[in-house]
GUVO-78812 format. One record per residue (C-alpha): z, y, x. Coordinates in steps of 0.001 Angstrom, whole numbers, plus 500000, padded with zeros to 6 digits. Layout:
BEGIN
ZYX ...
***
This chain:
BEGIN
507587487414459877 505007489946461114 504738490618464838 505926494216464534 509208493052462899 509769490058465177 512774490447467471 512072488677470767 514645486811472792 513223487820476156 511200490529477881 508763490001480748 508355492729483368 505003492285485097 503490494306487927 500356494755490023 500947496626493267 498821497437496306 501301499422498413 504590498242496927 505334501276494719 504554499584491409 506497496483492455 509531498578493385 509495500574490136 508971497438488056 511797495666489865 514173498589489263 513318498609485549 513891494863485440 517292495239487146 518296497899484628 517190495618481786 519449492856483115 522344495294483350 521750496380479748 521941492777478573 518282491947477958 517082488447478740 514330489241481217 511948487875483830 509971489603486568 506595488475487971 503468489622489773 500408489433487501 498605486849489613 501414484378488877 500260484302485237 500109480498485253 503722480148486392 505117482229483539 502497481203480942 501164484665480107 499610483636476802 503010482591475428 504725485919476110 505442488212473174 507053491282474773 505808492683478105 506413495827480130 503593496361482649 503800498566485747 500422498712487491 498864500846490201 495238501678490969 493614501326494375 490290502295495940 487693503442493425 489763502714490339 490206499055491292 493181496862490345 495506495743493169 494623492559495029 497625490702493597 496168490953490087 492561489909490762 492921486418489266 494779487777486239 491922490181485458 489356487402485481 491404485508482903 492117488618480825 488426489524480621 487638486122479168 490571486093476750 490144489645475507 486650488911474215 488423487355471214 489571490129468900 492842488365467978 493633486627471274 496843488645471766 497785489586468224 501255488160468918 501894490498471864 503811493806471981 503527495714475260 504150498938477149 502181500176480182 503259502439483024 500369503312485333 500584504758488854 497697506752490274 496585509849492155 494412512592490687 492952513232494147 490871510112493502 488286509295490879 489218507028487965 492845508152487743 495149505300486676 492093503188485837 494007499897486029 496533501015483403 493796502516481206 491710499335481337 494706497096480735 495768499132477708 492254499142476272 491608495421476740 494946494370475314 494477496635472310 490964495294471708 492397491753471795 494876492560469031 497999493381471062 500253496213469859 501655498961472054 505349499378471181 505881502393473454 503731505239474691 501554504758477744 502820506457480912 500439507702483617 502220508898486775 500427511083489334 501394510744492995 499605514037493724 502192516010491741 505159513647491983 505380510326490181 509026510872489267 508012513605486798 506499510894484577 508268507724485694 511860508865485088 511362510190481514 509200507175480658 511938504768481731 514579506800479895 512659506492476626 511822502813477094 515243501383476266 515524502692472721 512112501250471852 512868497983473604 516134497538471710 514156497647468449 512018494617469323 514050492523471783 517540491060471692 520106492830473820 523552491321474248 525002494561475511 526800492545478184 525874493696481622 524180491214483925 523732488293481520 520017488419481028 518215487048484082 515780484232483419 516285480986485320 513131481509487354 514376484886488565 517739483799489932 518275484469493604 518479481501495908 522087480863496795 522440478680499847 525369477379501854 527975479783503084 527134481309506433 528692483642508925 528862487121507442 528305490325509369 529599493733508374 526811494249505844 527748491042504091 531399492052503986 530564495492502612 528383493962499926 531125491528498986 533642494351498694 531196496390496643 530631493457494314 534369492887493856 534853496598493241 532087496584490641 533603493583488874 536982495308488740 535369498435487365 533607496456484654 536857494745483667 538560498134483373 535695499545481325 535843496570478970 539383497607477961 538240501088476916 536945501788473404 533197502221473050 531875505737472622 529484506681469849 525927506945471127 525740510739470690 529008511299472541 527933508973475327 524666510853475811 526506514191475843 528956512902478441 526090511604480606 524428515012480425 527687516733481418 528138514310484331 524591515049485538 525275518789485333 528503518417487311 526709516353489948 524059519043490315 526649521773490647 528530519784493255 525298519084495089 524308522718495312 527692524529495232 528283527221497830 525256526552500015 525786529646502116 528824528020503671 526758525035504796 525043526857507671 521604526557506069 518332527226507823 515384525472509341 516225522026510598 513972520444513198 514309516997514654 515021518425518080 518297519743516592 519348516320515291 521239513613517147 519640510278517986 516088511634517986 515046510242521349 511644508635521208 510802509933517718 508322512774517165 509863515931515674 509937517053512040 510515520625510842 511988521513507437 513363524765506051 516433524685503794 516994528436503371 515966528212499696 519169526261498998 521367529327499517 520304530947496232 520611527876494024 523306527417491410 522204523926490352 519656521240491173 517406519744488515 515167516725488447 517315514735490879 516228511098490354 518579508196489960 519280506232493086 517843502699492919 520506500128492165 521896498243495134 520663494667495205 520490493239498715 523280492013500916 522877490883504514 524747488686506954 524056488805510693 524884485969513077 524738485994516899 521274485638518472 519904482101518893 519815480547522356 516950481732524585 513713479724524559 513338476692526781 512583477352530470 508919478084531074 508204479200527533 506818482728527203 506476484971524173 503035486231525164 501809486475521580 504020489056519928 500927489969517914 501843487389515260 504736487557512802 507320484907513771 506889483253510358 503075483167510412 503054479363510151 504663479661506708 502024482187505638 499140480063506911 500410476924505188 501493478509501899 499544477481498833 496981479856497362 494663479554494403 491732480789496521 491411478895499835 488903481488501060 491700484089501074 494253481916502866 495620483765505940 494706482214509275 494884483008512984 491878484492514778 491574485660518387 490524489091519680 487393488309521651 486084491741522692 486566495466522162 484326498366523161 484070502107522395 481533503413519887 482230507092520583 482118509241523714 485283510015525666 485385513598524327 484804512741520661 487347514107518173 488039510580516911 488129507448519047 486215504636517348 486226501079518666 484143498008517851 486117494768518017 485123491140517608 487274488283516373 486746484610517067 487480482601513944 488728479019513795 485996476403513754 484627475799511252 484675479171509468 486363478046506266 485949481497504713 482150481126504307 481777484746505345 478876486915504246 477689490447504937 479751492942502962 483004491031503382 486307492698504188 489489491256505636 493159492101506122 494959492354509460 498723491817509625 500177494313512099 503774495231513040 505552498571512956 505533500669516099 508267499151518323 509470502670519195 510232503307515533 512064500000515289 514155500764518387 515020504241517110 516006502890513690 518214500202515210 519996502920517177 520411505092514074 521914502167512153 524130501249515125 522461497851515158 520757498037518556 523265495510519880 522386493112517064 518580493330517184 518263489677518121 520874488510515652 519784486112512945 519782487759509543 520095486317506048 519321488432502991 521022487717499698 521428489273496272 524530491044494993 523810489349491673 522971485659491990 521001485889488743 518498488277490345 516171487379493187 515632489741496110 512203491430496380 509307489106497179 508714490390500717 512335489601501684 512619486121500212 511713484385503451 515030485746504803 517179484285502028 517996481171504074 521668481428504992 522685482256508534 522808479083510545 519865477614508630 516215477675509613 516592480492512106 519034478478514128 517195475196513889 513990476817515058 515240476754518628 514395473093518968 510663473732519130 508740471884521796 507601473904524805 503833474348524986 502069475705528077 500479479126527789 496914479019526496 495756481380529198 497265483971531453 494680486724531805 491701486112529501 488342487341530720 485739489060528569 483749485847528312 486494483247528197 489235483387525602 491456480653524216 490447479161520908 492225480448517837 493757477021517271 495095476791520844 496612480267520710 498087479554517301 499771476302518398 501078477722521657 502507480766519940 504272478665517331 506395476998519986 507009480111522058 508213482364519252 510008480049516842 513309481175518335 512611484792517295 512147484190513572 514418485826510996 516135488303513299 517143491877512536 514345493058514826 511698490889513139 512694492130509675 512193495740510736 509051495026512752 507145492881510269 508667492921506783 509236496568505783 507139499727506167 508733502287508491 505734504648508509 505520505542504836 507411508732503900 510414507857501713 510149508427497963 512463510872496222 514520508010494793 515105506720498316 516203510171499499 518644510311496584 520091506961497643 520298508018501295 522320511074500238 525105508680499236 525103507220502764 526011510509504476 529414511184505988 528653514905506324 528511517077503179 525712519257504550 523472516243505204 524172514949501706 523378518284500076 520121518622501953 518987515144500983 519844515852497342 517835519073497609 514812517195499013 514958514770496091 515216517540493476 512621519630491673 513718522702493638 513077520857496903 509498519878496050 508014522259498621 510046520839501492 509562517287500262 505799517813500354 506223519267503833 508063516098504860 505163514020503535 502562516269505160 504275515714508498 503976511924507970 507702511463508466 508753507860507939 512290506599507519 513229506773511251 512097510411511463 513852511255508194 517144509651509198 517061511482512530 517105514749510571 520452513760509052 522595512239511818 525536511379509547 523300509315507258 523923505710508214 522941503270505482 523768499632505960 520890497316506748 521220495868503246 520899499277501579 517920500172503744 516171496956502746 516732497965499110 514837501191499735 512007500328502144 508639499188500758 506949496046502119 504754496346505197 501282495476503945 498256494286505904 495455496763506611 491873496188505467 488614496438507454 484948495801506705 482998493124508546 480057494892510222 477864491927511044 476133489136509193 478810486568510128 477491483678512140 478902481551514915 482428481988513561 482789485664514528 483721488858512728 482914492295514134 484584495420512764 484804499119513607 487915501271513298 489089504776514129 492231504748516257 494710506754514178 496486508867516775 496705512565516062 498845515653516427 500292517885513715 501676521358514192 504404523061512172 505864526542512470 509562526731513313 510773530060511857 514007529884513826 512462529422517263 514158531691519791 511195531829522151 507517532339521365 506499529086523031 508811527236520631 507378528830517479 504960525956516941 506289522407517022 503766519734517965 504211516328516359 502398513260517645 501620510722514948 500209507184515016 498996504757512409 500331501245511991 497424498926512698 494728500735514696 496885501698517720 498142498113517687 494552496796517732 493509499284520412 496279498160522779 496079494418522100 494998492346525133 491824490301524837 492618486726523912 495587487698521758 495897485986518366 495895487923515097 496884486933511589 494032487812509217 492887486976505694 489583487475503961 489663489910501027 487636489709497828 484259491219498700 483670494781497534 479966494551498368 477272491911498126 473748492622499340 471290492869496456 468409490356496188 465544490829498625 463247492449496039 465788495125494980 465782498570496685 469067499444498370 470543502919498892 473572503029501209 475926505973501783 478296505472504700 479526508317506919 481673507450509930 483092503923509891 481898503695506274 478601502537507775 480192499243508915 479267496946505989 475694498275506011 475209497120509589 475887493642508254 473357494254505450 470709495189508012 471386492049510042 471278489871506942 467961491353505768 466507490937509278 467293487202509153 465555486677505807 462099485117505796 459695486402504788 461015489857505611 461911491680502386 459650494565501402 462173496356499181 463314499575500886 466698500027502540 467765503664502754 470899504734504640 472625508112504409 474832508325507486 477012511230508586 479360512239511385 480406515310513361 478072515124516342 474955513179517257 476093513245520886 479664512090520450 480205509935517355 476857508664516052 478095505113515426 475613502235515918 472920504801516829 470651502487518794 470834499743516175 470032502148513338 467207503925515119 465683500606516220 465725499390512612 464049502610511511 461323502293514159 460736498698513086 460196499834509495 463247497965508172 465308501066507404 464907504641506254 467612506692507971 468852510070506758 471508511249509230 473675514344508783 475863516028511378 478501518522510316 479050520137513745 475924520105515923 473185519401513377 471802516513515406 469324518611517385 465580518855516789 465335515180515809 467539515507512749 467546519173511749 470387521408510594 474078520847509949 475344519217506783 476993516272505072 475697513097503463 475876514620499978 473673517514501157 471024515070502397 471204513220499083 470607516414497096 467611517225499301 466162513813498487 467386513785494896 464018513201493233 463351510042495248 466908508724494782 466738509221491026 463297507598490887 464590504525492707 467638504298490457 465893505077487175 462613503251487653 463091500963490659 466421499501489516 467905500190492943 471514499440493860 473527502207495487 476513501500497753 479074504109498852 481685503373501518 484247505706503091 486791508395502264 487830508629498607 489363512087498418 486502514039500003 483249512176500477 483639509819497514 484128512680495042 481388514807496610 478827511999496566 479634511208492943 479208514896492024 475907514999493948 474616511975492019 475578513596488704 473584516702489656 470637514601490843 470420512750487520 470682515972485495 467845517608487455 465716514467487268 466125514414483490 465043518055483306 461883517221485257 461274514012483297 462405514681479689 461097511313478525 463620509460480700 466829510266478731 465055509242475536 464286505850477094 468016505427477634 468858506541474113 470497509750475372 469772512989473521 470539515219476506 471337514339480107 474105516846480775 476798516276483463 478996514311481049 476117512011480105 475154511581483777 478742510654484684 478779508150481824 475518506635483102 477042506206486565 480003504435484962 477575502139483164 475726501404486407 479063500647488074 479808498085485351 476346496594485935 477041496353489700 474303498884490456 476677501618491662 479246500077493990 481924501974495899 484452500846498501 486671503872499092 489956504418500871 492448507190501591 
***
């Protein structure tokens, strides 16, 4: 039987996700497949060995793109294997697949992971059974994701068995862990009631005759229309207008948000309202564990309570195994009146440095949510009295596992969280560490393990360390939250925000960086259970930083901007002029945490796959790094300085910042290297021009254009390697465009050069293609971020 006629018995849903969006979408599709009666499994791509990728015949991929068109970290090993396998033209001739890609057109290489995956599978003989979907976060992913999912099922039914019996299809490896019965809290009871209600509903539906497909679709359309009418009804009676957080209950301690709902009054119906994600999680909360033993102190709240599990978990790459380091020092790199506050920190690594660090490395830092957000959310959920209670997370359907980031909480109440209280008391490593004396990473790690074991798996720890409270909620989450409102006006407004008509206000919500606590405070009657909130919140992911030294002596140095800023929004309903502008203070997740951390505190970190590696000593190097993007190049300079004999190949740095006086990072080090003849420095300053020493105002791309002939000569004739590090949306695009222009002008001045490359004419398209080729050859390397 040919592969296009073969009807498979199971479907694999595979994902690669950097921020959790692709994982969430893939998981929701998988849940729907189970409910439709498909026999299905769900895996992250890097687990390809566990599910034997080469044996699969029907796959639905959901993959995102990160950085400069790079695949997510949790698919790095899979890509290495795929590249080898796909060199054989018939390696995957047995495979049928569909690809949904997530990306953002504000960045270069839109949906590059999905595009590459589709191309390599097709070249290896695999067949696409359904059209490729490319969703754009810049315009709203739901516009592509929802229709793509809707059309998937008909195609999938043609090539995979479907029993038509809801909930019978989960693979053995995907079943949720069902432990011993524990003490249930109100969330567990609600989930149980919901499950019983659902079972009763299914039994009732089973007695009814089946509708023809056309009639069923018509009825679904009518139901959607009725829902929209009910959602938008007589909006004038709802008291519509601008709604600011200062008007909402329970907003203490949360910065304000301002939205305007006047547009609802003229609506007769809402369109584009997404489906609410299916409920999956259930929770049970037990009383808090006994307090720690006398004399024990929790002086290291900088580590997740379950960090020992993370550090001891198996990984295929020991160099990327998380471990505990200690904050050794921290100093400012900018003046007190600089627009941005930039700090230089140093970590002491365990001895020996098992990561074998090199210049150009990057690493992840695990940081918690802002405790003020956690406190506010606990109050909004009416769980502030249960913050220390031990929590167990389960699945409404025992055939389906809870999301990966919540599986550590699946132990039943009364299990590991309770037994953790028997930890041995360990004296504090140090009370007040000095700048020169800090506890070793191992000492701090061991002491913390005993002091904080009692705090593991609590409601507070779930919200602090497991889920992201800073990320603005997706439209699907808003749709689900609408069903958690006791007040009709709150529900209608949330439905509006999730709809196509509410796009403007939804984008305003995102622009104001409103996370879930801020959003819930806008709608005081919206009180989801903890279980439902865990369904909707994405995982809290570690943040990445570049090592800015040539690592030696077991230390990492890194620079970071402290993300603390203010936004302003106009309140059209302000009664006094001084209230017309609402000021909103915002903070990042990790950098304020790092800025406030006491010296000697332990941190959970993990080395990332290196984006950069310094070229051989005889290869010219061009580096573009404005702001903290210069960090990895400081390590390059140190590494070259340690080489003997000293390399003669040029190192050329294009650095940029606002002001030479206030935020010229690593100025002395860079200027000393230039005076010593080890570096050519081209510095640009967008505000003050850098004075007489550096000339007029400008940006790094302007300096590159001015030196375009020399850059092109080094790239074309000298086989130089160019590195770009920094902002993706602005600088990354502008530098790429500058390089395209430089190559076009160089070709005009040297017409023999395109002919040497086999190019008839070096126009912008050909220049962009050449840059892509150099990127594949590791001669044009970019490490970009949002």
